[in-house]
MOPAC internal coordinates of N, CA, C and O (Angstrom, degrees):
PM7 1SCF
backbone

  N    0.0000 0     0.00 0     0.00 0    0    0    0
  C    1.4451 1     0.00 0     0.00 0    1    0    0
  C    1.5224 1   108.61 1     0.00 0    2    1    0
  O    1.2310 1   120.73 1   -52.85 1    3    2    1
  N    1.2910 1   116.22 1   127.15 1    3    2    1
  C    1.4601 1   121.99 1  -179.43 1    5    3    2
  C    1.5175 1   110.10 1   -67.43 1    6    5    3
  O    1.2310 1   120.18 1   -45.63 1    7    6    5
  N    1.3358 1   117.26 1   134.37 1    7    6    5
  C    1.4557 1   121.78 1   177.61 1    9    7    6
  C    1.5102 1   113.89 1    79.53 1   10    9    7
  O    1.2310 1   119.46 1  -164.75 1   11   10    9
  N    1.3273 1   118.63 1    15.25 1   11   10    9
  C    1.4586 1   120.74 1  -179.62 1   13   11   10
  C    1.5228 1   109.02 1  -131.35 1   14   13   11
  O    1.2310 1   121.04 1   -25.27 1   15   14   13
  N    1.3149 1   115.62 1   154.73 1   15   14   13
  C    1.4469 1   121.20 1   174.33 1   17   15   14
  C    1.5137 1   107.78 1  -114.52 1   18   17   15
  O    1.2310 1   120.31 1    -3.00 1   19   18   17
  N    1.3059 1   117.01 1   177.00 1   19   18   17
  C    1.4541 1   120.00 1  -178.70 1   21   19   18
  C    1.5221 1   112.23 1   -69.27 1   22   21   19
  O    1.2310 1   119.60 1   161.11 1   23   22   21
  N    1.3315 1   118.37 1   -18.89 1   23   22   21
  C    1.4610 1   120.80 1  -178.39 1   25   23   22
  C    1.5182 1   112.98 1  -107.57 1   26   25   23
  O    1.2310 1   119.98 1   176.05 1   27   26   25
  N    1.3211 1   117.63 1    -3.95 1   27   26   25
  C    1.4506 1   120.78 1  -177.82 1   29   27   26
  C    1.5133 1   110.37 1  -133.55 1   30   29   27
  O    1.2310 1   121.36 1   -20.70 1   31   30   29
  N    1.3318 1   115.00 1   159.30 1   31   30   29
  C    1.4547 1   120.69 1   175.97 1   33   31   30
  C    1.5143 1   110.38 1   -83.74 1   34   33   31
  O    1.2310 1   120.54 1    18.17 1   35   34   33
  N    1.3177 1   116.57 1  -161.83 1   35   34   33
  C    1.4593 1   121.03 1   179.52 1   37   35   34
  C    1.5250 1   111.64 1   -60.62 1   38   37   35
  O    1.2310 1   121.09 1   -24.88 1   39   38   37
  N    1.3177 1   115.53 1   155.12 1   39   38   37
  C    1.4597 1   120.96 1   178.72 1   41   39   38
  C    1.5303 1   109.76 1   -64.37 1   42   41   39
  O    1.2310 1   120.53 1   -46.05 1   43   42   41
  N    1.3041 1   116.59 1   133.95 1   43   42   41
  C    1.4561 1   123.23 1   177.61 1   45   43   42
  C    1.5216 1   106.88 1  -120.08 1   46   45   43
  O    1.2310 1   120.34 1   -45.26 1   47   46   45
  N    1.3105 1   116.95 1   134.74 1   47   46   45
  C    1.4644 1   122.00 1  -176.06 1   49   47   46
  C    1.5260 1   109.71 1  -116.30 1   50   49   47
  O    1.2310 1   120.88 1   -71.44 1   51   50   49
  N    1.3381 1   115.92 1   108.56 1   51   50   49
  C    1.4539 1   121.35 1  -178.71 1   53   51   50
  C    1.5175 1   113.31 1   -62.11 1   54   53   51
  O    1.2310 1   120.47 1   142.95 1   55   54   53
  N    1.3232 1   116.71 1   -37.05 1   55   54   53
  C    1.4650 1   120.85 1   179.56 1   57   55   54
  C    1.5268 1   110.06 1   -65.81 1   58   57   55
  O    1.2310 1   120.18 1   136.32 1   59   58   57
  N    1.3189 1   117.25 1   -43.68 1   59   58   57
  C    1.4660 1   121.13 1   179.29 1   61   59   58
  C    1.5306 1   110.53 1   -63.77 1   62   61   59
  O    1.2310 1   120.36 1   137.44 1   63   62   61
  N    1.3416 1   116.92 1   -42.56 1   63   62   61
  C    1.4646 1   120.61 1   178.73 1   65   63   62
  C    1.5323 1   110.29 1   -61.85 1   66   65   63
  O    1.2310 1   120.49 1   139.44 1   67   66   65
  N    1.3184 1   116.66 1   -40.56 1   67   66   65
  C    1.4595 1   121.08 1   178.07 1   69   67   66
  C    1.5255 1   110.42 1   -59.95 1   70   69   67
  O    1.2310 1   120.34 1   132.07 1   71   70   69
  N    1.3138 1   116.96 1   -47.93 1   71   70   69
  C    1.4633 1   120.72 1  -179.86 1   73   71   70
  C    1.5226 1   111.70 1   -62.45 1   74   73   71
  O    1.2310 1   120.17 1   144.07 1   75   74   73
  N    1.3180 1   117.27 1   -35.93 1   75   74   73
  C    1.4636 1   121.10 1   179.14 1   77   75   74
  C    1.5281 1   111.79 1   -66.12 1   78   77   75
  O    1.2310 1   120.12 1   156.43 1   79   78   77
  N    1.3288 1   117.37 1   -23.57 1   79   78   77
  C    1.4630 1   121.62 1   179.19 1   81   79   78
  C    1.5290 1   112.86 1   -80.54 1   82   81   79
  O    1.2310 1   120.26 1   163.47 1   83   82   81
  N    1.3227 1   117.11 1   -16.53 1   83   82   81
  C    1.4629 1   121.00 1  -175.58 1   85   83   82
  C    1.5250 1   111.20 1   -87.86 1   86   85   83
  O    1.2310 1   121.47 1   -28.68 1   87   86   85
  N    1.3273 1   114.79 1   151.32 1   87   86   85
  C    1.4561 1   120.13 1   172.66 1   89   87   86
  C    1.5289 1   108.47 1   -76.11 1   90   89   87
  O    1.2310 1   120.60 1   -14.18 1   91   90   89
  N    1.3326 1   116.46 1   165.82 1   91   90   89
  C    1.4625 1   120.28 1   178.40 1   93   91   90
  C    1.5244 1   109.83 1   -61.68 1   94   93   91
  O    1.2310 1   120.14 1   143.56 1   95   94   93
  N    1.3232 1   117.34 1   -36.44 1   95   94   93
  C    1.4615 1   121.53 1   178.77 1   97   95   94
  C    1.5308 1   110.86 1   -64.32 1   98   97   95
  O    1.2310 1   120.23 1   137.54 1   99   98   97
  N    1.3288 1   117.17 1   -42.46 1   99   98   97
  C    1.4640 1   120.87 1   178.66 1  101   99   98
  C    1.5192 1   111.10 1   -65.55 1  102  101   99
  O    1.2310 1   120.73 1   138.74 1  103  102  101
  N    1.3197 1   116.22 1   -41.26 1  103  102  101
  C    1.4631 1   120.27 1   178.72 1  105  103  102
  C    1.5276 1   110.18 1   -62.48 1  106  105  103
  O    1.2310 1   120.53 1   139.22 1  107  106  105
  N    1.3310 1   116.59 1   -40.78 1  107  106  105
  C    1.4642 1   120.74 1   179.79 1  109  107  106
  C    1.5191 1   111.94 1   -64.06 1  110  109  107
  O    1.2310 1   120.47 1   148.68 1  111  110  109
  N    1.3374 1   116.70 1   -31.32 1  111  110  109
  C    1.4632 1   119.97 1  -178.31 1  113  111  110
  C    1.5270 1   112.61 1   -84.91 1  114  113  111
  O    1.2310 1   120.23 1   173.41 1  115  114  113
  N    1.3073 1   117.16 1    -6.59 1  115  114  113
  C    1.4639 1   122.88 1  -176.04 1  117  115  114
  C    1.5179 1   109.78 1   -97.46 1  118  117  115
  O    1.2310 1   120.38 1   -63.06 1  119  118  117
  N    1.3200 1   116.88 1   116.94 1  119  118  117
  C    1.4626 1   119.40 1   177.99 1  121  119  118
  C    1.5283 1   109.68 1   -78.14 1  122  121  119
  O    1.2310 1   121.19 1   -21.29 1  123  122  121
  N    1.3039 1   115.32 1   158.71 1  123  122  121
  C    1.4623 1   120.18 1   178.28 1  125  123  122
  C    1.5182 1   112.29 1   -60.44 1  126  125  123
  O    1.2310 1   120.80 1   142.26 1  127  126  125
  N    1.3304 1   116.08 1   -37.74 1  127  126  125
  C    1.4641 1   118.68 1  -179.69 1  129  127  126
  C    1.5287 1   111.15 1   -70.73 1  130  129  127
  O    1.2310 1   120.07 1   144.94 1  131  130  129
  N    1.3348 1   117.47 1   -35.06 1  131  130  129
  C    1.4654 1   120.29 1   177.44 1  133  131  130
  C    1.5332 1   110.06 1   -67.11 1  134  133  131
  O    1.2310 1   120.58 1   138.46 1  135  134  133
  N    1.3229 1   116.49 1   -41.54 1  135  134  133
  C    1.4610 1   120.84 1   177.20 1  137  135  134
  C    1.5214 1   110.20 1   -61.10 1  138  137  135
  O    1.2310 1   120.39 1   133.77 1  139  138  137
  N    1.3168 1   116.87 1   -46.23 1  139  138  137
  C    1.4642 1   120.80 1   179.37 1  141  139  138
  C    1.5250 1   111.32 1   -62.14 1  142  141  139
  O    1.2310 1   120.72 1   139.65 1  143  142  141
  N    1.3357 1   116.22 1   -40.35 1  143  142  141
  C    1.4600 1   120.42 1  -179.96 1  145  143  142
  C    1.5340 1   111.17 1   -64.37 1  146  145  143
  O    1.2310 1   120.50 1   134.35 1  147  146  145
  N    1.3272 1   116.64 1   -45.65 1  147  146  145
  C    1.4681 1   120.77 1   178.87 1  149  147  146
  C    1.5196 1   110.20 1   -62.15 1  150  149  147
  O    1.2310 1   120.61 1   135.15 1  151  150  149
  N    1.3337 1   116.45 1   -44.85 1  151  150  149
  C    1.4636 1   120.89 1  -178.64 1  153  151  150
  C    1.5168 1   111.20 1   -64.56 1  154  153  151
  O    1.2310 1   120.22 1   133.44 1  155  154  153
  N    1.3198 1   117.19 1   -46.56 1  155  154  153
  C    1.4646 1   121.34 1  -178.64 1  157  155  154
  C    1.5227 1   111.07 1   -61.88 1  158  157  155
  O    1.2310 1   120.57 1   134.93 1  159  158  157
  N    1.3144 1   116.52 1   -45.07 1  159  158  157
  C    1.4684 1   120.85 1   179.61 1  161  159  158
  C    1.5259 1   110.81 1   -62.60 1  162  161  159
  O    1.2310 1   120.67 1   133.25 1  163  162  161
  N    1.3227 1   116.32 1   -46.75 1  163  162  161
  C    1.4666 1   120.32 1  -179.19 1  165  163  162
  C    1.5275 1   110.82 1   -64.56 1  166  165  163
  O    1.2310 1   120.17 1   131.96 1  167  166  165
  N    1.3089 1   117.28 1   -48.04 1  167  166  165
  C    1.4673 1   120.98 1  -176.86 1  169  167  166
  C    1.5311 1   110.86 1   -62.62 1  170  169  167
  O    1.2310 1   120.39 1   137.78 1  171  170  169
  N    1.3257 1   116.86 1   -42.22 1  171  170  169
  C    1.4644 1   120.11 1   179.39 1  173  171  170
  C    1.5223 1   111.26 1   -61.80 1  174  173  171
  O    1.2310 1   120.77 1   135.77 1  175  174  173
  N    1.3340 1   116.13 1   -44.23 1  175  174  173
  C    1.4664 1   120.17 1  -179.94 1  177  175  174
  C    1.5243 1   111.16 1   -65.42 1  178  177  175
  O    1.2310 1   120.32 1   137.30 1  179  178  177
  N    1.3117 1   116.99 1   -42.70 1  179  178  177
  C    1.4679 1   121.20 1  -179.64 1  181  179  178
  C    1.5303 1   110.43 1   -64.60 1  182  181  179
  O    1.2310 1   119.94 1   136.77 1  183  182  181
  N    1.3158 1   117.72 1   -43.23 1  183  182  181
  C    1.4670 1   120.63 1   178.92 1  185  183  182
  C    1.5231 1   111.35 1   -64.57 1  186  185  183
  O    1.2310 1   120.68 1   142.59 1  187  186  185
  N    1.3299 1   116.30 1   -37.41 1  187  186  185
  C    1.4588 1   120.42 1   178.47 1  189  187  186
  C    1.5378 1   110.76 1   -66.88 1  190  189  187
  O    1.2310 1   120.62 1   138.58 1  191  190  189
  N    1.3244 1   116.43 1   -41.42 1  191  190  189
  C    1.4657 1   121.39 1  -178.20 1  193  191  190
  C    1.5246 1   113.23 1   -77.20 1  194  193  191
  O    1.2310 1   120.13 1   158.52 1  195  194  193
  N    1.3303 1   117.35 1   -21.48 1  195  194  193
  C    1.4713 1   122.19 1  -174.76 1  197  195  194
  C    1.5223 1   110.51 1  -135.13 1  198  197  195
  O    1.2310 1   119.65 1  -115.78 1  199  198  197
  N    1.3221 1   118.28 1    64.22 1  199  198  197
  C    1.4651 1   120.15 1  -172.54 1  201  199  198
  C    1.5274 1   114.99 1   -63.78 1  202  201  199
  O    1.2310 1   119.55 1   156.85 1  203  202  201
  N    1.2966 1   118.46 1   -23.15 1  203  202  201
  C    1.4662 1   120.90 1  -177.24 1  205  203  202
  C    1.5200 1   113.76 1  -105.14 1  206  205  203
  O    1.2310 1   119.83 1  -171.73 1  207  206  205
  N    1.3220 1   117.92 1     8.27 1  207  206  205
  C    1.4610 1   121.30 1  -177.68 1  209  207  206
  C    1.5290 1   111.48 1   -75.13 1  210  209  207
  O    1.2310 1   120.79 1   -31.09 1  211  210  209
  N    1.3112 1   116.10 1   148.91 1  211  210  209
  C    1.4681 1   121.20 1   176.01 1  213  211  210
  C    1.5255 1   108.51 1   -74.52 1  214  213  211
  O    1.2310 1   120.90 1   -17.64 1  215  214  213
  N    1.3175 1   115.89 1   162.36 1  215  214  213
  C    1.4646 1   120.89 1  -172.99 1  217  215  214
  C    1.5287 1   113.08 1   -60.19 1  218  217  215
  O    1.2310 1   119.64 1   144.24 1  219  218  217
  N    1.3186 1   118.30 1   -35.76 1  219  218  217
  C    1.4663 1   118.96 1  -179.54 1  221  219  218
  C    1.5286 1   111.23 1   -66.74 1  222  221  219
  O    1.2310 1   119.94 1   142.04 1  223  222  221
  N    1.3218 1   117.73 1   -37.96 1  223  222  221
  C    1.4636 1   121.25 1   177.08 1  225  223  222
  C    1.5259 1   109.41 1   -66.02 1  226  225  223
  O    1.2310 1   120.48 1   137.12 1  227  226  225
  N    1.3187 1   116.68 1   -42.88 1  227  226  225
  C    1.4641 1   120.57 1   177.31 1  229  227  226
  C    1.5248 1   110.85 1   -59.87 1  230  229  227
  O    1.2310 1   120.24 1   139.58 1  231  230  229
  N    1.3170 1   117.16 1   -40.42 1  231  230  229
  C    1.4638 1   120.93 1  -179.47 1  233  231  230
  C    1.5233 1   111.34 1   -64.81 1  234  233  231
  O    1.2310 1   120.12 1   134.30 1  235  234  233
  N    1.3309 1   117.38 1   -45.70 1  235  234  233
  C    1.4635 1   120.33 1   179.69 1  237  235  234
  C    1.5257 1   111.30 1   -64.52 1  238  237  235
  O    1.2310 1   120.31 1   138.82 1  239  238  237
  N    1.3102 1   117.01 1   -41.18 1  239  238  237
  C    1.4639 1   120.80 1   178.64 1  241  239  238
  C    1.5267 1   110.75 1   -68.35 1  242  241  239
  O    1.2310 1   120.26 1   142.71 1  243  242  241
  N    1.3296 1   117.11 1   -37.29 1  243  242  241
  C    1.4599 1   121.34 1   176.61 1  245  243  242
  C    1.5308 1   109.71 1   -63.04 1  246  245  243
  O    1.2310 1   120.56 1   134.98 1  247  246  245
  N    1.3032 1   116.53 1   -45.02 1  247  246  245
  C    1.4682 1   122.05 1   177.92 1  249  247  246
  C    1.5226 1   110.20 1   -56.48 1  250  249  247
  O    1.2310 1   120.48 1   132.38 1  251  250  249
  N    1.3174 1   116.68 1   -47.62 1  251  250  249
  C    1.4572 1   121.67 1  -179.04 1  253  251  250
  C    1.5317 1   111.43 1   -62.36 1  254  253  251
  O    1.2310 1   120.46 1   134.77 1  255  254  253
  N    1.3165 1   116.73 1   -45.23 1  255  254  253
  C    1.4620 1   120.34 1  -179.50 1  257  255  254
  C    1.5252 1   110.85 1   -69.01 1  258  257  255
  O    1.2310 1   119.59 1   144.56 1  259  258  257
  N    1.3150 1   118.39 1   -35.44 1  259  258  257
  C    1.4633 1   120.76 1   176.29 1  261  259  258
  C    1.5306 1   110.31 1   -60.47 1  262  261  259
  O    1.2310 1   120.42 1   138.68 1  263  262  261
  N    1.3258 1   116.80 1   -41.32 1  263  262  261
  C    1.4678 1   120.51 1   177.97 1  265  263  262
  C    1.5245 1   110.29 1   -61.59 1  266  265  263
  O    1.2310 1   120.15 1   137.65 1  267  266  265
  N    1.3293 1   117.33 1   -42.35 1  267  266  265
  C    1.4686 1   121.16 1   178.39 1  269  267  266
  C    1.5274 1   110.82 1   -62.94 1  270  269  267
  O    1.2310 1   120.68 1   133.60 1  271  270  269
  N    1.3271 1   116.30 1   -46.40 1  271  270  269
  C    1.4622 1   120.11 1  -179.65 1  273  271  270
  C    1.5278 1   111.00 1   -63.07 1  274  273  271
  O    1.2310 1   120.39 1   142.15 1  275  274  273
  N    1.3175 1   116.86 1   -37.85 1  275  274  273
  C    1.4638 1   121.92 1   178.89 1  277  275  274
  C    1.5263 1   110.08 1   -63.98 1  278  277  275
  O    1.2310 1   120.26 1   134.94 1  279  278  277
  N    1.3256 1   117.11 1   -45.06 1  279  278  277
  C    1.4561 1   121.03 1  -177.93 1  281  279  278
  C    1.5255 1   111.78 1   -69.65 1  282  281  279
  O    1.2310 1   120.07 1   150.92 1  283  282  281
  N    1.3421 1   117.46 1   -29.08 1  283  282  281
  C    1.4543 1   121.66 1  -177.85 1  285  283  282
  C    1.5227 1   114.42 1   -87.56 1  286  285  283
  O    1.2310 1   120.62 1   175.95 1  287  286  285
  N    1.3118 1   116.43 1    -4.05 1  287  286  285
  C    1.4726 1   118.43 1  -174.39 1  289  287  286
  C    1.5049 1   112.24 1   -73.30 1  290  289  287
  O    1.2310 1   120.10 1   180.00 1  291  290  289

């Protein structure tokens, strides 16, 4: 299976999932640097809180935290 290892399922991208949750208007108002900042902050926090998690779990948690950061901005 492309994008998978023997210990993990398919690749999951938290940033892509976050963008899929936004309306076209929200995406238009989001700069690339703001998106990168939200993603970097969320991913760093998730990795710190879950150092032994597999990449798919990290992606889902990153997606969730990105949504929180977006709503709190």
